[in-house]
C-alpha positions as CSV (number, residue, x, y, z in Angstrom):
1,M,1.8,9.6,10.7
2,V,0.5,6.7,12.3
3,T,3.6,4.6,11.9
4,D,5.7,7.2,13.1
5,L,3.4,7.6,16.1
6,Y,3.6,4.3,17.4
7,S,7.7,4.8,17.1
8,T,8.0,8.1,18.3
9,K,5.7,9.4,20.7
10,P,4.7,8.3,24.1
11,V,1.9,5.6,24.8
12,T,0.2,8.6,26.7
13,E,-0.3,10.4,23.9
14,W,-2.0,8.0,21.5
15,H,-4.9,8.0,21.7
16,T,-5.5,11.8,21.2
17,A,-4.0,11.5,18.3
18,L,-5.5,8.6,16.8
19,N,-9.0,10.7,17.9
20,S,-7.7,13.5,16.3
21,L,-7.8,11.8,12.7
22,D,-10.3,11.9,10.5
23,L,-11.3,8.3,10.3
24,P,-14.8,6.3,10.0
25,R,-15.7,4.1,13.0
26,Y,-15.2,0.6,12.4
27,E,-19.0,0.0,12.2
28,I,-19.0,2.0,9.1
29,T,-15.7,0.4,8.0
30,F,-16.9,-3.6,8.2
31,S,-20.1,-2.6,7.2
32,S,-19.4,-1.1,4.2
33,I,-16.3,-3.7,2.8
34,I,-18.6,-6.6,3.8
35,S,-21.6,-5.7,2.0
36,T,-19.8,-4.7,-0.8
37,L,-18.5,-8.8,-0.6
38,I,-22.4,-9.8,-0.1
39,T,-23.1,-8.1,-3.2
40,L,-20.6,-9.1,-5.3
41,L,-21.5,-13.2,-4.2
42,L,-25.3,-13.0,-4.1
43,P,-28.5,-11.7,-5.8
44,P,-30.5,-8.8,-4.2
45,T,-33.3,-10.8,-3.0
46,L,-30.4,-12.8,-0.7
47,A,-28.3,-10.4,-0.1
48,D,-30.4,-7.5,1.1
49,P,-32.2,-9.4,3.6
50,L,-28.7,-10.9,4.8
51,V,-26.8,-7.6,5.5
52,S,-30.0,-5.9,7.9
53,A,-29.3,-9.7,9.4
54,L,-25.8,-8.5,9.8
55,L,-26.2,-5.0,10.8
56,G,-28.7,-5.7,13.4
57,A,-26.6,-8.5,14.6
58,F,-24.0,-5.9,15.6
59,G,-26.0,-3.4,16.6
60,I,-26.3,-1.0,14.2
61,G,-29.4,-2.0,12.1
62,D,-31.7,1.0,13.4
63,S,-29.0,3.6,13.7
64,S,-28.1,6.3,11.1
65,T,-25.2,4.3,10.0
66,G,-27.4,1.1,9.3
67,T,-29.6,3.2,7.4
68,F,-27.2,4.6,5.5
69,I,-25.8,1.4,4.2
70,R,-29.2,-0.1,3.6
71,Q,-30.6,2.8,1.9
72,V,-28.0,4.9,0.4
73,Y,-24.5,2.5,0.2
74,L,-26.1,-0.6,-0.9
75,P,-27.7,0.9,-3.8
76,K,-24.8,3.1,-5.2
77,I,-22.5,-0.3,-4.7
78,R,-24.4,-2.5,-6.7
79,R,-24.6,0.0,-9.3
80,A,-20.9,0.7,-9.7
81,L,-20.3,-3.0,-9.5
82,S,-23.5,-4.0,-11.8
83,R,-21.1,-4.4,-14.9
84,V,-18.8,-6.9,-13.0
85,R,-18.9,-10.2,-14.1
86,L,-16.6,-12.9,-11.7
87,P,-15.8,-16.0,-13.2
88,L,-17.6,-18.8,-11.2
89,F,-14.4,-20.1,-9.5
90,S,-13.1,-16.9,-8.7
91,K,-16.8,-16.1,-6.7
92,L,-16.1,-19.7,-5.1
93,R,-12.7,-18.9,-4.3
94,L,-13.8,-15.2,-3.0
95,L,-17.0,-17.0,-0.9
96,K,-14.7,-19.4,0.7
97,N,-12.0,-16.6,1.5
98,T,-15.2,-14.4,2.6
99,L,-16.3,-16.8,5.3
100,A,-13.1,-17.9,6.8
101,T,-12.2,-14.5,7.4
102,V,-15.5,-13.2,8.9
103,S,-15.5,-15.9,10.9
104,K,-12.3,-15.0,12.8
105,L,-13.7,-11.8,12.8
106,V,-16.8,-12.6,14.7
107,F,-15.5,-15.2,17.1
108,A,-13.0,-12.2,18.0
109,F,-16.5,-10.0,18.3
110,F,-17.9,-11.9,21.0
111,Y,-15.1,-11.0,23.4
112,Q,-15.7,-7.2,22.9
113,E,-18.5,-6.7,25.3
114,Q,-20.1,-4.1,23.3
115,T,-21.3,-6.2,20.2
116,F,-22.8,-9.2,21.4
117,D,-22.3,-8.9,25.2
118,I,-23.4,-12.6,26.1
119,D,-22.7,-13.0,29.5
120,V,-21.8,-16.2,29.5
121,V,-19.4,-15.8,26.6
122,T,-17.1,-12.8,28.5
123,S,-17.8,-14.7,31.8
124,P,-14.4,-16.4,33.2
125,L,-15.5,-19.7,32.1
126,G,-16.3,-18.3,28.9
127,T,-13.3,-16.6,28.6
128,Q,-11.2,-19.9,29.5
129,I,-13.1,-21.7,27.2
130,G,-12.6,-19.2,23.8
131,A,-8.9,-19.2,24.3
132,F,-8.8,-22.8,24.3
133,L,-10.5,-23.1,21.9
134,R,-9.5,-20.1,19.4
135,P,-6.7,-22.1,18.1
136,L,-9.3,-24.8,16.7
137,S,-11.4,-22.2,15.4
138,N,-8.7,-20.4,13.7
139,T,-7.4,-23.4,12.0
140,L,-10.4,-25.2,10.6
141,S,-11.6,-21.4,9.4
142,S,-8.4,-21.6,7.4
143,L,-8.8,-24.8,6.1
144,P,-11.1,-23.6,3.1
145,S,-9.3,-19.7,2.2
146,S,-6.3,-19.6,-0.2
147,L,-5.2,-16.7,1.4
148,P,-1.9,-16.6,2.6
149,P,-2.1,-18.2,6.2
150,L,-0.9,-16.6,9.1
151,S,2.3,-16.8,11.3
152,P,1.6,-19.8,13.9
153,S,2.1,-17.7,16.6
154,L,-1.6,-15.9,15.6
155,T,-3.0,-18.6,14.6
156,L,-2.7,-20.0,17.8
157,G,-3.1,-17.0,19.8
158,R,0.5,-17.8,21.8
159,G,3.7,-15.6,21.6
160,N,2.2,-12.7,20.6
161,Y,2.8,-10.4,23.5
162,P,4.0,-9.9,27.2
163,G,1.7,-11.8,29.8
164,E,-0.1,-13.8,26.9
165,A,-0.3,-16.9,28.9
166,W,-2.6,-15.7,31.8
167,C,-4.1,-12.5,30.2
168,S,-6.0,-14.2,27.2
169,S,-7.9,-16.2,29.0
170,S,-8.8,-14.0,32.3
171,Q,-10.1,-10.9,30.7
172,P,-12.7,-10.9,27.3
173,H,-10.8,-7.6,26.4
174,S,-7.3,-9.4,25.6
175,L,-8.9,-12.3,24.0
176,W,-10.9,-9.3,21.5
177,H,-8.0,-7.5,20.7
178,S,-5.3,-11.0,20.6
179,Q,-8.4,-12.8,18.1
180,S,-8.7,-9.2,16.0
181,A,-4.9,-9.7,14.9
182,A,-5.4,-12.6,13.0
183,G,-8.7,-11.8,12.0
184,L,-7.9,-8.2,10.8
185,L,-5.1,-9.3,9.2
186,D,-7.1,-12.1,7.1
187,F,-9.1,-8.9,6.4
188,F,-6.3,-7.1,4.8
189,L,-5.3,-9.9,2.9
190,L,-9.0,-10.6,1.7
191,I,-9.4,-7.1,0.4
192,D,-6.1,-7.3,-1.6
193,H,-7.8,-10.2,-2.8
194,L,-11.1,-8.7,-4.0
195,V,-8.9,-6.1,-5.9
196,S,-6.9,-8.8,-7.8
197,I,-9.9,-10.2,-9.0
198,L,-11.6,-7.1,-10.4
199,P,-9.1,-6.3,-12.9
200,G,-10.7,-4.0,-16.2
201,K,-11.2,-7.5,-18.2
202,H,-14.1,-8.5,-16.1
203,L,-16.2,-5.0,-16.9
204,L,-18.9,-5.8,-19.9
205,T,-18.1,-2.9,-22.4
């Protein structure tokens, strides 16, 4: 349905159609997936404070979503994964891929205005600096990752949409959208990687 929407409906109808879908807010999606990864990678004594800190950084620590993640989701996902035993090499590989992906997404969120809302970052000069540093940041983030490489245009943030040359360096929201494309693609690849290393052979019977 969503794929057909973009090719069969005028752009003026996209917002209404997407709002009609029963989809969770992105804060819930990101929080639950990243919490799952942290639960797999770290013991509870480290995982729980880190999840709480990340929820607070993204402004949902005291919200109903934050409460749900801490009090309901984390205990249940920990029980569900309690029999999973990842080999050390697989865990280290997952950790490197997670850090690479999260760093790209955090870079994007800095320019989203609503999440961190740091004036110096979203100022005209800050946006220009962000657009200049993005290729280097994405390249360095990808070095430890074993995920399939992004296309050069996504990594460098060039040639992805009309008007990008002036748009991404003149307003933070454009930079947020463009960088999100790189981060989200890595995010999808990270989930594929996670699923691939959790077959039944890793479950203790």
